[in-house]
N, CA and C of each residue as an Amber inpcrd file, in Angstrom:
protein
   657
 -16.2380000  27.0560000 -96.2610000 -16.3190000  27.1630000 -97.7230000
 -17.7160000  26.8600000 -98.2320000 -18.6130000  26.4140000 -97.3390000
 -19.9320000  25.9690000 -97.7770000 -20.8050000  27.1280000 -98.2140000
 -22.0290000  26.7710000 -98.5640000 -22.9740000  27.7640000 -99.0630000
 -23.6720000  28.4270000 -97.8810000 -23.0740000  29.4270000 -97.2880000
 -23.6850000  30.1200000 -96.1540000 -24.8440000  30.9810000 -96.6150000
 -25.4170000  31.7010000 -95.6690000 -26.5590000  32.5640000 -95.9750000
 -26.1390000  33.6050000 -97.0110000 -26.9080000  33.6950000 -98.0850000
 -26.6200000  34.7080000 -99.0840000 -25.5960000  34.3150000-100.1410000
 -24.8910000  33.2090000 -99.9230000 -23.8390000  32.8310000-100.8850000
 -24.4590000  32.3730000-102.2110000 -25.5150000  31.5820000-102.1250000
 -26.2040000  31.1360000-103.3460000 -26.7010000  32.3450000-104.1310000
 -27.2260000  33.3250000-103.3940000 -27.7340000  34.5380000-104.0410000
 -26.6070000  35.3200000-104.7030000 -25.4320000  35.3850000-104.0470000
 -24.2840000  36.1030000-104.6300000 -23.8350000  35.4460000-105.9340000
 -23.8330000  34.1210000-105.9510000 -23.4590000  33.3850000-107.1680000
 -24.4770000  33.6880000-108.2730000 -25.7600000  33.6550000-107.9060000
 -26.8280000  33.9140000-108.8870000 -26.7490000  35.3450000-109.4190000
 -26.4530000  36.3010000-108.5430000 -26.3330000  37.7100000-108.9610000
 -25.2150000  37.8700000-109.9830000 -24.0870000  37.1870000-109.7330000
 -22.9530000  37.2860000-110.6720000 -23.3180000  36.6480000-112.0150000
 -24.0340000  35.5350000-111.9700000 -24.4390000  34.8600000-113.2120000
 -25.3850000  35.7300000-114.0210000 -26.2530000  36.4880000-113.3350000
 -27.2230000  37.3440000-114.0200000 -26.5310000  38.3810000-114.9030000
 -25.2990000  38.7610000-114.5370000 -24.5470000  39.7480000-115.3310000
 -24.2020000  39.2220000-116.7320000 -24.2330000  37.8970000-116.8980000
 -23.8890000  37.2890000-118.1930000 -25.0680000  37.2820000-119.1590000
 -26.2590000  37.6080000-118.6520000 -27.4680000  37.5580000-119.4870000
 -27.7560000  38.9400000-120.0650000 -27.8630000  39.0020000-121.3700000
 -28.0800000  40.2720000-122.0680000 -29.4900000  40.3180000-122.6740000
 -29.9330000  41.5220000-122.9690000 -31.2620000  41.7650000-123.5210000
 -31.4960000  40.9320000-124.7890000 -32.6660000  40.3280000-124.8740000
 -33.0470000  39.6070000-126.0930000 -32.6200000  38.1510000-126.1510000
 -31.9400000  37.6570000-125.1150000 -31.4460000  36.2770000-125.1450000
 -32.5480000  35.2570000-124.8530000 -32.3340000  34.0370000-125.3450000
 -33.1150000  32.8750000-124.9360000 -32.2430000  32.1220000-123.9250000
 -32.7850000  31.8930000-122.7180000 -31.9800000  31.3810000-121.6050000
 -32.6680000  30.1770000-120.9770000 -31.8790000  29.1360000-120.6730000
 -32.4120000  27.9800000-119.9620000 -31.7150000  27.8820000-118.6090000
 -32.5000000  27.8030000-117.5300000 -31.9570000  27.7190000-116.1780000
 -32.1540000  26.3080000-115.6340000 -31.0510000  25.6940000-115.1650000
 -31.1420000  24.3750000-114.5480000 -31.6800000  24.4720000-113.1360000
 -31.8280000  23.3160000-112.4650000 -32.3550000  23.3130000-111.1050000
 -31.2540000  23.6910000-110.1190000 -31.6520000  24.0830000-108.9170000
 -30.6900000  24.5030000-107.9010000 -30.4280000  25.9950000-107.9800000
 -29.1690000  26.3880000-107.7590000 -28.8050000  27.8100000-107.7540000
 -29.2340000  28.5140000-109.0510000 -29.1260000  27.8700000-110.2340000
 -29.5060000  28.5730000-111.4710000 -30.9270000  29.1570000-111.4570000
 -31.8660000  28.5030000-110.7450000 -33.2370000  29.0240000-110.7410000
 -33.3120000  30.4070000-110.0970000 -32.3290000  30.7470000-109.2380000
 -32.3250000  32.0460000-108.5570000 -31.9190000  33.1980000-109.4850000
 -31.2740000  32.8600000-110.6010000 -30.7220000  33.9030000-111.4860000
 -31.8070000  34.8570000-111.9790000 -32.9860000  34.3210000-112.2600000
 -34.0820000  35.1430000-112.7940000 -34.4580000  36.2830000-111.8420000
 -34.1920000  36.0950000-110.5420000 -34.5410000  37.1210000-109.5470000
 -33.6400000  38.3510000-109.6250000 -32.5080000  38.2380000-110.3140000
 -31.5090000  39.3170000-110.2860000 -31.2960000  40.0020000-111.6310000
 -32.2130000  39.7640000-112.5580000 -32.1030000  40.4450000-113.8530000
 -32.6610000  41.8620000-113.7320000 -31.9400000  42.8680000-114.2330000
 -32.4960000  44.2340000-114.2050000 -33.7800000  44.3060000-115.0300000
 -34.6690000  45.2160000-114.6640000 -35.9500000  45.3730000-115.3800000
 -35.7360000  45.6830000-116.8660000 -34.5910000  46.3190000-117.1850000
 -34.3230000  46.7180000-118.5760000 -33.9250000  45.5380000-119.4560000
 -33.6100000  44.3870000-118.8350000 -33.1710000  43.2170000-119.5980000
 -34.3650000  42.2980000-119.8380000 -34.7860000  42.2120000-121.0930000
 -35.9090000  41.3510000-121.4670000 -35.3830000  40.0790000-122.1010000
 -35.6050000  38.9510000-121.4310000 -35.1610000  37.6700000-121.9810000
 -36.3390000  36.7130000-122.0110000 -36.2060000  35.6720000-122.8240000
 -37.2000000  34.6080000-122.8590000 -36.5810000  33.3710000-122.2110000
 -37.1410000  32.9730000-121.0640000 -36.6590000  31.7590000-120.3970000
 -37.3210000  30.5410000-121.0220000 -36.4950000  29.5470000-121.3280000
 -36.9140000  28.3380000-122.0300000 -36.9800000  27.1850000-121.0240000
 -38.0700000  26.4100000-121.0710000 -38.2040000  25.2220000-120.2230000
 -38.3970000  23.9980000-121.1040000 -37.6850000  22.9100000-120.7650000
 -37.6920000  21.7210000-121.6200000 -39.0710000  21.0780000-121.7490000
 -39.9520000  21.3540000-120.7720000 -41.2780000  20.7440000-120.8590000
 -42.2020000  21.4790000-121.8260000 -41.7000000  22.5600000-122.4890000
 -42.4560000  23.1290000-123.5930000 -42.9760000  24.5360000-123.4150000
 -42.1680000  25.3930000-122.7800000 -42.5650000  26.8040000-122.6360000
 -41.3830000  27.6900000-123.0110000 -41.6530000  28.7310000-123.7700000
 -40.6660000  29.7820000-124.0090000 -41.2940000  31.0730000-123.4870000
 -40.6840000  31.6330000-122.4430000 -41.2400000  32.8370000-121.8380000
 -41.7670000  32.6000000-120.4330000 -41.0390000  31.7850000-119.6440000
 -41.4760000  31.5870000-118.2560000 -41.1600000  32.8360000-117.4430000
 -42.0310000  33.1280000-116.4810000 -41.8540000  34.2940000-115.6230000
 -41.4670000  33.8760000-114.2160000 -41.5340000  34.8180000-113.2670000
 -41.1540000  34.4990000-111.8880000 -42.1490000  33.5380000-111.2300000
 -41.7620000  33.0210000-110.0700000 -42.6610000  32.1330000-109.3250000
 -43.9210000  32.8940000-108.9330000 -45.0710000  32.2130000-108.9940000
 -46.3170000  32.9010000-108.6190000 -46.3870000  33.1220000-107.1070000
 -47.1630000  34.1200000-106.6880000 -47.4050000  34.3120000-105.2540000
 -48.2570000  33.1500000-104.7460000 -48.0970000  32.8390000-103.4840000
 -48.8540000  31.7370000-102.8800000 -50.3550000  31.9750000-103.0690000
 -51.0420000  30.9720000-103.5770000 -52.4730000  31.1060000-103.8260000
 -52.8050000  31.4550000-105.2650000 -51.7770000  31.9270000-106.0190000
 -51.9920000  32.2970000-107.4270000 -51.4240000  31.2720000-108.4100000
 -51.0540000  30.0930000-107.9050000 -50.4750000  29.0820000-108.7890000
 -51.5140000  28.5860000-109.7970000 -51.0430000  28.2440000-110.9900000
 -51.8990000  27.6580000-112.0180000 -51.4560000  26.1970000-112.1670000
 -52.3810000  25.2590000-111.9460000 -52.0330000  23.8280000-111.9710000
 -51.4590000  23.3930000-113.3170000 -51.7370000  24.1470000-114.3820000
 -51.2360000  23.7770000-115.7190000 -49.8920000  24.4200000-116.0540000
 -49.3710000  25.2540000-115.1610000 -48.1240000  25.9690000-115.4590000
 -47.0280000  25.5610000-114.4930000 -46.0550000  24.8200000-115.0100000
 -44.9050000  24.4540000-114.1790000 -43.6570000  24.4030000-115.0610000
 -42.4930000  24.4340000-114.4160000 -41.2370000  24.3250000-115.1640000
 -40.8270000  22.8580000-115.2760000 -39.6510000  22.5970000-115.8500000
 -39.2140000  21.2240000-116.0950000 -39.0030000  20.4570000-114.7920000
 -38.8260000  21.1920000-113.6830000 -38.6700000  20.5360000-112.3880000
 -39.9950000  20.2960000-111.6870000 -41.1090000  20.7330000-112.3140000
 -42.4210000  20.5190000-111.7320000 -42.8770000  21.6180000-110.7850000
 -42.1030000  22.7060000-110.6860000 -42.4620000  23.7960000-109.7760000
 -43.3620000  24.8110000-110.4850000 -44.3010000  25.4370000-109.7320000
 -45.2080000  26.4020000-110.3580000 -44.4740000  27.6290000-110.8890000
 -44.9270000  28.1260000-112.0350000 -44.3090000  29.3070000-112.6570000
 -45.4070000  30.2410000-113.1560000 -44.9920000  31.3930000-113.6520000
 -45.8710000  32.2880000-114.3900000 -45.2890000  32.4020000-115.8030000
 -46.0060000  33.0720000-116.6840000 -45.4700000  33.3380000-118.0200000
 -45.5210000  34.8340000-118.2880000 -44.6400000  35.2860000-119.2000000
 -44.5660000  36.7040000-119.5410000 -45.3320000  36.9490000-120.8440000
 -45.6880000  38.2110000-121.1470000 -46.3420000  38.4990000-122.4290000
 -45.4890000  38.0050000-123.5950000 -46.1090000  37.3410000-124.5630000
 -45.3740000  36.8080000-125.7060000 -44.9190000  35.3800000-125.5250000
 -45.2360000  34.7840000-124.3780000 -44.8290000  33.3920000-124.1330000
 -45.5450000  32.4480000-125.0920000 -44.9160000  31.3010000-125.3510000
 -45.5370000  30.3070000-126.2290000 -45.3920000  28.9170000-125.6080000
 -46.2980000  28.0300000-126.0100000 -46.3270000  26.6640000-125.5060000
 -46.1600000  25.6860000-126.6680000 -45.4980000  24.5610000-126.3950000
 -45.2910000  23.5390000-127.4380000 -44.9490000  22.2360000-126.7440000
 -44.8320000  21.1640000-127.5160000 -44.5180000  19.8820000-126.8710000
 -43.0200000  19.7730000-126.5910000 -42.6520000  18.7320000-125.8440000
 -41.2440000  18.5570000-125.4550000 -40.3340000  18.3280000-126.6640000
 -40.8640000  17.6740000-127.7010000 -40.0460000  17.4320000-128.8990000
 -39.6180000  18.7700000-129.5160000 -40.5410000  19.7350000-129.5740000
 -40.2010000  21.0610000-130.1000000 -39.2420000  21.7780000-129.1610000
 -39.4700000  21.6280000-127.8500000 -38.5770000  22.2510000-126.8630000
 -37.1430000  21.7710000-127.0660000 -36.9940000  20.4610000-127.3160000
 -35.6500000  19.9230000-127.5390000 -35.1250000  20.2740000-128.9300000
 -36.0520000  20.4600000-129.8810000 -35.6290000  20.9390000-131.1990000
 -34.9790000  22.3100000-131.1060000 -35.5570000  23.1770000-130.2670000
 -34.9880000  24.5230000-130.0430000 -33.5710000  24.4020000-129.4860000
 -33.3970000  23.4710000-128.5260000 -32.0700000  23.2790000-127.9190000
 -31.0950000  22.7210000-128.9570000 -31.5010000  21.6520000-129.6270000
 -30.5800000  20.9390000-130.5290000 -30.1850000  21.7680000-131.7400000
 -31.0460000  22.7270000-132.1200000 -30.6980000  23.5890000-133.2540000
 -29.7420000  24.7040000-132.8290000 -29.4420000  24.7890000-131.5350000
 -28.5000000  25.8090000-131.0650000 -29.1270000  27.1730000-130.8790000
 -30.4450000  27.2130000-130.6070000 -31.1320000  28.5020000-130.4720000
 -31.1020000  29.0520000-129.0380000 -30.6380000  28.2340000-128.0770000
 -30.5170000  28.7200000-126.6990000 -29.1930000  29.4900000-126.5760000
 -29.2870000  30.7640000-126.1890000 -28.0770000  31.6050000-126.1020000
 -27.2230000  31.2480000-124.8910000 -27.8740000  31.0480000-123.7520000
 -27.1420000  30.7470000-122.5190000 -27.9000000  29.6700000-121.7540000
 -27.1750000  28.6530000-121.2980000 -27.7580000  27.7280000-120.3330000
 -26.9270000  27.8120000-119.0610000 -27.6140000  27.8520000-117.9290000
 -26.9540000  27.9630000-116.6250000 -27.3000000  26.7090000-115.8350000
 -26.2820000  25.9220000-115.5170000 -26.4850000  24.6010000-114.9360000
 -25.7510000  24.4680000-113.6090000 -26.2510000  23.5890000-112.7670000
 -25.4940000  23.1780000-111.5830000 -24.5240000  22.0810000-111.9850000
 -23.5950000  21.7350000-111.0840000 -22.6230000  20.6880000-111.4110000
 -22.1390000  19.9900000-110.1500000 -21.7600000  18.7310000-110.3260000
 -21.0930000  17.9760000-109.2610000 -19.5880000  18.1000000-109.4260000
 -19.1280000  18.0930000-110.6780000 -17.7020000  18.2700000-110.9960000
 -17.5680000  18.9450000-112.3530000 -16.4860000  19.7300000-112.5070000
 -16.1100000  20.2950000-113.8030000 -14.6020000  20.0970000-113.9440000
 -14.1600000  19.6950000-115.1410000 -12.7180000  19.5280000-115.3480000
 -12.1120000  20.7910000-115.9340000 -10.7740000  20.8350000-115.9270000
 -10.0600000  22.0020000-116.4720000 -10.3080000  22.1730000-117.9710000
 -10.7850000  21.1230000-118.6300000 -11.0920000  21.2060000-120.0720000
 -12.5520000  21.6030000-120.3060000 -13.3130000  21.7970000-119.2180000
 -14.7210000  22.1520000-119.3720000 -15.6480000  20.9610000-119.4830000
 -15.1460000  19.7460000-119.1320000 -16.0340000  18.5830000-119.0690000
 -16.9990000  18.7780000-117.9010000 -18.2400000  18.3240000-118.0740000
 -19.2800000  18.5290000-117.0590000 -19.8150000  17.1900000-116.5610000
 -19.8550000  17.0410000-115.2360000 -20.5190000  15.8910000-114.6040000
 -21.5760000  16.4670000-113.6770000 -22.8480000  16.2530000-114.0080000
 -23.8850000  16.8550000-113.1560000 -25.1450000  16.0080000-113.0150000
 -25.0410000  14.6890000-113.2850000 -26.2940000  13.9370000-113.2140000
 -26.2760000  12.7540000-112.2670000 -25.1490000  12.0770000-112.1090000
 -25.0990000  10.9510000-111.1670000 -24.6460000  11.4620000-109.8110000
 -25.5070000  11.3380000-108.8080000 -25.1180000  11.6380000-107.4290000
 -24.8070000  10.2990000-106.7750000 -23.5500000  10.0960000-106.3440000
 -23.1870000   8.7770000-105.8080000 -24.1340000   8.3320000-104.6910000
 -24.6370000   7.0950000-104.8230000 -25.5020000   6.5310000-103.7870000
 -26.9580000   6.9510000-103.8720000 -27.2890000   7.8130000-104.8260000
 -28.6890000   8.2560000-104.9440000 -29.2850000   7.7520000-106.2490000
 -30.5780000   7.4480000-106.1960000 -31.2780000   7.0720000-107.4260000
 -31.6500000   8.3430000-108.1670000 -31.3820000   8.3790000-109.4590000
 -31.7570000   9.5480000-110.2630000 -32.5550000   9.0780000-111.4720000
 -33.5150000   9.9000000-111.9190000 -34.3390000   9.4760000-113.0570000
 -33.5960000   9.5190000-114.3880000 -32.4640000  10.2040000-114.4550000
 -31.7160000  10.3390000-115.7010000 -31.1110000  11.7230000-115.7930000
 -30.4230000  11.9980000-116.8960000 -29.7290000  13.2880000-116.9870000
 -30.6120000  14.3990000-117.5450000 -31.8270000  14.0700000-117.9310000
 -32.7510000  15.1020000-118.3770000 -32.2300000  15.8620000-119.5840000
 -32.5510000  17.1460000-119.6430000 -32.1630000  17.9550000-120.7970000
 -30.7230000  18.4330000-120.7580000 -30.0200000  18.1620000-119.6470000
 -28.6730000  18.7270000-119.4830000 -27.7150000  18.2730000-120.5870000
 -27.8580000  17.0400000-121.0490000 -26.9130000  16.5340000-122.0600000
 -27.0130000  17.3520000-123.3480000 -28.2410000  17.6990000-123.7570000
 -28.4210000  18.5220000-124.9580000 -28.0370000  19.9750000-124.7000000
 -28.5140000  20.5070000-123.5600000 -28.2220000  21.9120000-123.2330000
 -26.7190000  22.1540000-123.1600000 -26.0040000  21.2150000-122.5590000
 -24.5550000  21.3810000-122.3770000 -23.8160000  21.3820000-123.7150000
 -24.2990000  20.5850000-124.6540000 -23.5880000  20.4730000-125.9340000
 -23.9950000  21.5220000-126.9560000 -25.2450000  21.9830000-126.8940000
 -25.7780000  22.7840000-127.9970000 -25.9870000  24.2620000-127.6890000
 -25.9910000  24.6520000-126.4070000 -26.1890000  26.0710000-126.0940000
 -24.9730000  26.8780000-126.5350000 -25.2130000  28.1490000-126.9050000
 -24.0950000  28.9870000-127.3670000 -23.1120000  29.2660000-126.2340000
 -23.6120000  29.3610000-125.0010000 -22.7350000  29.5770000-123.8450000
 -23.2590000  28.7410000-122.6880000 -22.3490000  28.0310000-122.0130000
 -22.7110000  27.1820000-120.8740000 -22.0170000  27.7130000-119.6260000
 -22.8250000  28.0930000-118.6330000 -22.3020000  28.6180000-117.3730000
 -22.6580000  27.6360000-116.2620000 -21.6680000  27.2730000-115.4520000
 -21.9030000  26.3740000-114.3260000 -21.8690000  27.1720000-113.0340000
 -22.8810000  26.9650000-112.1770000 -22.9230000  27.5670000-110.8450000
 -22.8550000  26.4460000-109.8130000 -21.9180000  26.5570000-108.8810000
 -21.8010000  25.5070000-107.8500000 -20.9390000  26.0070000-106.7050000
 -20.9820000  25.2710000-105.5570000 -20.0000000  25.5850000-104.5350000
 -18.6570000  25.0210000-104.9750000 -17.5850000  25.6610000-104.5090000
 -16.2380000  25.3580000-104.9880000 -15.7660000  23.9780000-104.5320000
 -16.2310000  23.5790000-103.3310000 -15.8030000  22.2930000-102.7690000
 -17.0240000  21.4970000-102.3050000 -16.8240000  20.1990000-102.1340000
 -17.8490000  19.3260000-101.5600000 -17.9460000  19.5460000-100.0510000
 -18.9660000  18.9290000 -99.4320000 -19.1450000  19.0880000 -97.9840000
 -17.9270000  18.5790000 -97.2060000 -17.2000000  17.6130000 -97.7770000
 -16.0130000  17.0870000 -97.0880000 -14.7540000  17.9160000 -97.3940000
 -14.9120000  19.0130000 -98.1500000 -13.7750000  19.8960000 -98.4340000
 -13.0050000  19.5620000 -99.7070000 -13.3850000  18.4620000-100.3890000
 -12.6680000  18.0880000-101.6210000 -13.1120000  18.9820000-102.7800000
 -12.1720000  19.3070000-103.6900000 -12.5120000  20.2180000-104.7910000
 -13.4730000  19.6100000-105.7970000 -14.2980000  20.4870000-106.3900000
 -15.2220000  20.0710000-107.4370000 -14.7110000  20.4460000-108.8230000
 -13.6510000  21.2890000-108.8540000 -12.9970000  21.6320000-110.1270000
 -11.7100000  20.8160000-110.1760000 -11.6140000  19.9280000-111.1740000
 -10.5780000  18.8940000-111.1830000  -9.8500000  18.8370000-112.5240000
  -8.6850000  18.1590000-112.5100000  -7.9970000  17.8990000-113.7870000
  -8.8710000  17.0180000-114.6660000  -9.4150000  15.9540000-114.0620000
 -10.2970000  15.0310000-114.7790000 -11.4680000  14.6970000-113.8640000
 -12.6730000  14.7130000-114.3950000 -13.8470000  14.3690000-113.5900000
 -13.8080000  12.8870000-113.2080000 -14.2130000  12.5700000-111.9900000
 -14.2570000  11.1640000-111.5600000 -15.6460000  10.5670000-111.7650000
 -16.6730000  11.4320000-111.8320000 -18.0430000  10.9630000-112.0300000
 -18.3660000  10.8430000-113.5250000 -19.3950000  10.0590000-113.8720000
 -19.7830000   9.9520000-115.2960000 -20.1130000  11.3300000-115.8700000
 -19.6430000  11.5760000-117.1000000 -19.8240000  12.8970000-117.7200000
 -21.2200000  13.0740000-118.2920000 -21.6790000  14.3150000-118.2260000
 -22.8870000  14.7130000-118.9460000 -22.5080000  15.0760000-120.3790000
 -21.4020000  15.8390000-120.5160000 -20.8820000  16.2190000-121.8360000
 -19.4280000  16.6410000-121.6940000 -18.6780000  16.5020000-122.7870000
 -17.2590000  16.8700000-122.7870000 -17.0630000  18.2920000-123.2920000
 -16.0300000  18.9510000-122.7710000 -15.5630000  20.2590000-123.2700000
 -16.7100000  21.1990000-123.6210000 -17.6550000  21.3590000-122.6920000
 -18.8450000  22.1490000-123.0040000 -18.9530000  23.4250000-122.1750000
 -18.2880000  23.4650000-121.0170000 -18.4660000  24.5920000-120.0930000
 -17.6050000  25.7780000-120.5340000 -18.2040000  26.9800000-120.5420000
 -17.4750000  28.2120000-120.8890000 -17.0640000  29.0110000-119.6640000
 -17.9180000  29.0070000-118.6310000 -17.6780000  29.8440000-117.4580000
 -18.1120000  29.0800000-116.2150000 -17.2930000  29.1600000-115.1430000
 -17.6220000  28.5240000-113.8590000 -17.6990000  29.6280000-112.8140000
 -18.8360000  29.6930000-112.0940000 -18.9970000  30.6820000-111.0280000
 -19.2520000  29.9260000-109.7280000 -18.3690000  30.1260000-108.7320000
 -18.5140000  29.4380000-107.4480000 -18.5850000  30.4660000-106.3210000
 -18.6260000  29.9520000-105.0850000 -18.6260000  30.8360000-103.9190000
 -17.2460000  31.4390000-103.6630000 -16.2260000  30.9930000-104.4300000
 -14.8690000  31.5460000-104.2890000 -14.4350000  32.3710000-105.4910000
 -14.8410000  31.9460000-106.6970000 -14.1840000  32.5060000-107.8820000
 -15.0250000  32.3890000-109.1510000 -14.5420000  33.0970000-110.1780000
 -15.0880000  32.9490000-111.5350000 -13.9440000  32.5200000-112.4460000
 -14.1300000  31.4000000-113.1310000 -13.1370000  30.8840000-114.0820000
 -13.7100000  30.9010000-115.4860000 -12.8760000  31.2840000-116.4440000
 -13.2080000  31.0950000-117.8580000 -12.4650000  29.8520000-118.3230000
 -13.1530000  28.9910000-119.0790000 -12.5090000  27.8070000-119.6440000
 -11.9570000  28.1910000-121.0140000 -10.6370000  28.0760000-121.1870000
 -10.0020000  28.4050000-122.4700000  -9.3480000  27.1470000-123.0420000
  -8.8690000  27.2360000-124.2680000  -8.2120000  26.0650000-124.8780000
  -6.9120000  25.7220000-124.1520000  -6.3780000  26.6780000-123.3890000
  -5.1470000  26.4330000-122.6260000  -5.4230000  26.0970000-121.1640000
  -6.6720000  25.8640000-120.8110000  -7.0040000  25.5530000-119.4170000
  -7.8200000  26.6630000-118.7780000  -7.8660000  26.6590000-117.4550000
  -8.7050000  27.6000000-116.7240000  -8.0060000  28.9380000-116.5110000
  -8.7780000  30.0160000-116.6650000  -8.2830000  31.3710000-116.4290000
  -9.1130000  31.9640000-115.2950000  -8.4540000  32.3300000-114.2010000
  -9.1430000  32.9250000-113.0550000  -9.4220000  34.3950000-113.3470000
 -10.7160000  34.7340000-113.4760000 -11.1100000  36.1030000-113.8330000
 -11.4020000  36.9540000-112.6050000 -12.0770000  36.3440000-111.6080000
 -12.5520000  37.1060000-110.4460000 -12.4700000  36.2580000-109.1920000
 -12.3230000  36.9400000-108.0660000 -12.3550000  36.2690000-106.7560000
 -13.4860000  36.8710000-105.9430000 -14.2310000  36.0100000-105.2550000
 -15.2740000  36.4780000-104.3320000 -14.6040000  36.9790000-103.0580000
 -14.9980000  38.1640000-102.6110000 -14.4930000  38.6070000-101.3190000
 -15.0530000  37.6690000-100.2410000 -14.3230000  37.3650000 -99.1770000
 -13.0140000  37.8820000 -98.7550000 -11.8550000  36.9760000 -99.1570000
 -12.0310000  36.1130000-100.1670000 -11.0080000  35.1070000-100.4580000
  -9.8170000  35.6800000-101.2370000  -8.7180000  34.9100000-101.2400000
  -7.4880000  35.2980000-101.9240000  -7.1780000  34.2770000-103.0190000
  -6.1890000  34.6080000-103.8650000  -5.7600000  33.6620000-104.9050000
  -5.2680000  32.3720000-104.2450000  -4.5770000  32.5110000-103.1080000
  -4.0730000  31.3270000-102.3930000  -5.2290000  30.4180000-101.9680000
  -6.3160000  31.0240000-101.4860000  -7.4950000  30.2200000-101.1110000
  -8.0110000  29.4300000-102.3070000  -8.0620000  30.1080000-103.4510000
  -8.5740000  29.4450000-104.6600000  -7.6470000  28.2940000-105.0580000
  -6.3150000  28.5240000-105.0240000  -5.3450000  27.4530000-105.3270000
  -5.5560000  26.2580000-104.4040000  -5.7310000  26.5470000-103.1150000
  -5.8190000  25.4800000-102.1220000  -7.0860000  24.6400000-102.2420000
  -8.0950000  25.1840000-102.9130000  -9.3700000  24.4720000-102.9940000
  -9.7480000  24.0760000-104.4230000  -8.7820000  24.1450000-105.3380000
  -9.0200000  23.7720000-106.7380000  -8.1280000  22.5850000-107.0850000
  -8.7040000  21.5890000-107.7500000  -7.9860000  20.3470000-108.0020000
  -7.2020000  20.3170000-109.3040000  -6.8620000  21.5010000-109.8370000
  -6.0460000  21.5610000-111.0570000  -5.3550000  22.9220000-111.1100000
  -4.4020000  23.0480000-112.0220000  -3.7170000  24.3290000-112.1980000
  -4.6110000  25.3020000-112.9530000  -4.3060000  26.5860000-112.8150000
  -5.0170000  27.6120000-113.5770000  -4.1170000  28.8250000-113.7210000
  -4.4670000  29.6740000-114.6780000  -3.7440000  30.9300000-114.9010000
  -4.5460000  32.0540000-114.2660000  -3.8460000  33.0390000-113.7040000
  -4.5340000  34.1870000-113.0960000  -4.5680000  35.3210000-114.1130000
  -5.7480000  35.8490000-114.3720000  -5.9010000  36.9510000-115.3170000
  -5.1340000  38.1760000-114.8280000  -4.4710000  38.8840000-115.7450000
  -3.6840000  40.0590000-115.3530000  -4.5670000  41.1500000-114.7510000
  -5.8430000  41.1690000-115.1670000  -6.7730000  42.1790000-114.6400000
  -7.7670000  41.4890000-113.7000000  -7.2480000  40.8700000-112.6110000
  -8.0770000  40.0930000-111.6910000  -9.0110000  41.0180000-110.9150000
 -10.3070000  40.6410000-110.8950000 -11.3000000  41.4640000-110.2020000
 -11.6950000  40.8240000-108.8780000 -12.0990000  41.6810000-107.9230000
 -12.6860000  41.2040000-106.6630000 -14.1870000  41.4010000-106.7570000
 -14.9530000  40.3300000-106.5170000 -16.4030000  40.4350000-106.5900000
 -16.9650000  40.9450000-105.2710000
């Protein structure tokens, strides 16, 4: 069930389908950073970084890095035509005003109500939850990308999160290596299954009940 070769890319490719032309999009660290690689050329979006850039581009080629250009994770980036720079307070103002159309985040756990836990890793020191708390609450759409189960096989989609929450009832869509779930007011709705898995596989590896969409798709 783990993230084999190409699985992270498959998750990122599916997430890219949710991004439409003209959107302002914030990508979290981990699998979400791969999403930018799978946007069609016809889709023009402005990627937002909490450290104060709107209009980040793809990673630079080796040797072409600019020491002054990095994303919120500190990795080198490029910028696209029309990009703008500002301080972090303005970057968070953009988030808090609800101007981010889609945020794509990683997660440690998600509950059936769309609660998100993605900042405390048990036993590890972390600097804090960063921009995720604002992004999760204020973005127009919140998409979580993660593997369906932990390394020990325990589910990451649960009735109730066991880890400290980043935000409550904030997640709209969950995309894993097994399935795509929509979070509704009545609980989780299974929209799609990743090949070669079955509905039974998804049941066996999910820690809560869910409804199966009548028009279930195979990814």
